[in-house]
C-alpha positions, 0 to 999 in steps of 0.5 A, spaced: 527 810 765 533 811 770 527 811 776 524 805 773 531 801 773 533 804 780 526 801 782 528 794 780 534 794 783 531 796 790 526 791 789 531 786 788 535 788 794 528 788 798 528 795 799 520 796 798 519 803 800 525 805 796 522 801 790 515 804 791 518 811 791 522 810 784 516 806 781 511 812 782 516 817 780 517 814 773 509 813 773 508 821 774 512 822 768 509 816 764 502 814 767 502 808 762 509 805 763 508 798 763 514 796 766 513 801 772 506 799 773 509 792 773 514 793 778 509 797 783 505 791 782 511 786 784 512 791 790 504 790 792 505 783 791 511 782 796 507 786 801 501 781 800 496 787 798 494 782 793 488 786 790 492 792 789 498 787 786 493 784 781 490 791 778 497 793 777 499 787 774 493 787 769 494 794 767 502 792 766 500 786 762 495 790 757 501 795 756 507 791 755 509 783 754 504 780 758 508 774 759 513 778 763 508 779 769 504 772 768 507 768 774 506 774 778 499 776 776 497 769 777 499 769 784 496 775 786 489 773 783 489 767 786 491 770 793 486 776 792 481 771 791 482 766 796 482 772 801 476 774 798 473 767 799 475 767 807 472 774 808 465 771 805 466 765 809 467 770 816 461 774 814 456 768 813 456 769 805 457 761 805 455 760 798 460 765 795 465 763 799 464 755 797 464 757 789 470 761 790 474 756 794 472 750 789 474 754 783 481 755 787 482 748 789 482 746 782 487 751 780 494 749 778 497 754 783 502 751 788 498 754 794 492 750 792 491 746 798 490 753 802 484 753 798 482 746 799 483 747 807 478 753 806 473 748 802 474 743 808 472 748 813 466 750 809 463 743 808 464 742 815 460 748 817 455 745 812 455 738 816 458 735 810 463 731 815 465 726 810 467 730 804 471 735 809 475 729 812 477 727 805 479 734 803 483 735 810 486 729 808 488 731 801 490 738 803 495 734 808 498 730 803 499 736 798 502 741 804 508 737 806 510 742 811 508 744 818 501 744 817 501 737 816 499 735 823 494 740 824 491 738 817 491 730 819 487 732 826 482 736 822 481 730 818 480 726 824 475 731 827 471 731 821 471 723 821 468 723 828 463 728 826 461 724 821 460 718 825 456 722 830 451 724 825 451 717 822 449 715 829 455 711 831 458 714 838 463 709 839 467 710 833 466 717 834 469 717 841 475 713 838 476 718 833 476 724 838 481 720 842 485 719 837 485 726 835 486 729 842 492 724 843 495 727 836 494 735 838 491 735 846 492 743 845 487 744 840 481 748 843 476 747 838 477 740 838 476 739 846 470 744 845 467 739 840 469 733 844 466 735 850 460 737 847 459 730 844 460 727 851 455 732 854 450 730 849 452 723 850 449 724 858 457 724 860 457 730 864 463 728 868 467 726 862 465 732 858 468 736 864 475 732 864 476 734 857 474 741 857 477 743 864 484 744 861 482 750 857 479 753 863 486 753 866 489 756 860 491 763 859 490 763 851 484 767 849 482 762 844 482 756 849 478 761 854 473 763 849 472 755 847 471 754 855 466 760 856 462 757 850 461 750 853 459 753 859 454 758 856 451 752 852 451 748 859 447 753 862 453 756 866 452 763 865 456 765 871 462 761 869 462 763 862 462 770 864 468 769 869 472 765 863 471 771 858 473 776 864 480 773 864 481 775 856 484 782 856 480 787 852 485 788 847 486 780 846 479 779 844 476 779 837 470 782 835 466 775 835 469 774 843 466 781 844 459 780 841 459 773 846 461 778 852 455 782 850 450 776 849 452 773 856 451 780 859 444 780 856 442 773 858 444 775 865 440 781 865 434 777 863 435 772 868 435 777 873 430 781 871 425 775 870 427 774 878 425 781 880 419 780 876 417 774 880 418 777 886 413 783 884 419 788 883 416 789 876 419 796 875 426 794 877 426 789 872 423 793 867 429 798 868 434 793 868 432 790 861 431 797 858 438 799 860 441 793 857 437 794 851 441 800 850 447 797 849 451 798 842 452 792 838 448 787 842 447 781 838 440 780 835 439 773 838 439 777 845 435 783 843 430 778 841 430 775 848 430 782 851 424 784 847 420 777 849 422 779 857 419 786 856 413 784 853 412 778 859 413 784 864 408 788 860 412 793 856 409 792 850 411 798 847 419 798 848 418 790 846 415 792 839 421 797 838 426 792 839 423 787 835 423 791 829 
């Protein structure tokens, strides 16, 4: 009892490490102590280890007065599910992410707007731009904080995408211009607008929109500029831009993109060598890049095709599998 009471005192003082030690000490003596389980759950909740907090608070609720832990349990459950939905979305499990985000966005949790924002991003990826715009607007109204401006810009961007999909480029450009005026530093807004302009056969205007990203030192801005360069057939420019991002600042997605650029460049060089009659040199170059760990699937397929074209059907078959 003394350890448990001291644990709550430490928790009130914000000393999470001492609180954890005291609650675990109480649980050693009495593994089913509901108050110690609940106190430890509160520690994990403050540390934002939501899944662990949920488990502990559920156990505490079953061994004591459930109402005492109800609010904390609801919060832990909400954020644990939200984090799981975000992980599903990042991993490409969009249907699972959507189902969870839709459920959470309808909850009465004060942070429900964060789930609404995630759901908007999911709809946006699915091409449901009008729905996404409505959700971003809804999230902005509910936010009331520093995120309001960013959410409003996201809503305008989604509205612009909806206009593009509907074949109304004039309205789309007006919306993109409005969004850029509100947030000129959003790299993905600029990337999206530049792609729109390129598709409208306005390459100079696209360059004007994307060039501030290429002049930036921010990793996300350089990555967006590199993606645009690669999609515009400028592999050398894309590689140069990615080389400016320190390796320690690159995300897993960025590293995959760099590997893909190297593979594309290797295939281009190999095909040029093959056209010059240097088949063995071309094959050696392709086999070397094919051995690169964690090579994206699309680039592996491209290398396999190039090997097949140059006559190495055996290696090509192995890669294709």
